[in-house]
C-alpha positions as CSV (number, residue, x, y, z in Angstrom):
1,M,0.0,0.0,0.0
2,E,1.4,3.4,-1.0
3,N,1.5,6.5,1.1
4,V,0.6,4.7,4.3
5,L,2.0,7.3,6.6
6,E,0.3,10.2,4.8
7,K,-3.1,8.4,4.8
8,R,-2.8,7.8,8.5
9,S,-1.8,11.4,9.2
10,L,-4.8,12.7,7.1
11,G,-7.1,10.3,8.9
12,A,-5.9,11.3,12.3
13,K,-6.4,15.0,11.5
14,V,-9.9,14.4,10.3
15,R,-10.7,12.4,13.5
16,K,-9.1,15.0,15.7
17,L,-11.0,17.9,14.2
18,R,-14.3,15.9,14.2
19,T,-14.0,14.9,17.8
20,A,-12.9,18.3,18.9
21,Q,-16.1,19.7,17.4
22,G,-18.2,17.1,19.0
23,I,-19.3,15.6,15.7
24,S,-19.9,11.8,15.5
25,Q,-18.7,9.8,12.5
26,R,-22.4,9.3,11.6
27,Q,-23.0,13.1,11.7
28,L,-20.0,13.8,9.5
29,A,-21.0,11.1,7.1
30,L,-24.4,12.7,6.7
31,M,-22.9,16.2,6.4
32,T,-20.6,15.1,3.6
33,G,-22.8,12.6,1.8
34,I,-20.3,9.7,2.3
35,S,-20.9,6.4,4.1
36,R,-19.9,6.0,7.7
37,S,-17.8,3.0,6.8
38,Y,-15.9,4.9,4.2
39,L,-15.3,7.7,6.7
40,W,-14.0,5.1,9.2
41,K,-11.6,3.9,6.5
42,I,-10.4,7.4,5.9
43,E,-9.9,8.0,9.6
44,T,-7.9,4.8,9.9
45,G,-5.8,5.6,6.9
46,T,-6.9,2.6,4.9
47,A,-8.9,4.3,2.2
48,D,-7.9,6.2,-0.9
49,I,-9.6,9.5,-0.9
50,G,-10.4,11.7,-3.8
51,I,-10.2,15.5,-3.9
52,D,-14.0,15.9,-4.0
53,V,-14.4,14.0,-0.8
54,L,-11.5,15.8,0.8
55,I,-13.1,19.1,0.0
56,K,-16.5,18.0,1.4
57,I,-14.8,16.9,4.7
58,A,-12.8,20.1,5.0
59,R,-15.9,22.2,4.5
60,A,-17.9,20.2,7.0
61,L,-15.2,20.6,9.5
62,D,-14.7,24.3,8.7
63,T,-11.1,24.0,7.8
64,Q,-9.0,24.2,4.6
65,V,-7.9,21.1,2.6
66,C,-4.2,22.2,3.1
67,E,-4.7,21.8,6.9
68,L,-5.7,18.2,6.4
69,I,-2.9,17.3,4.1
70,E,0.0,19.1,5.7
71,F,2.3,16.3,6.5
């Protein structure tokens, strides 16, 4: 699997922001239109993530994409 460390870092940042804002995985999934299982994979660093999904997550968490992918 390529880019394992980067995917884990991205997932950890998403999880940290989500929990800091008191948002559940289910809520964030509903806010972004992605499945909770896909969100779980993103947060654990096991999913490939496209730019469209990354933008949706960043907007839902009121942050910028660059903050999520700064490694």
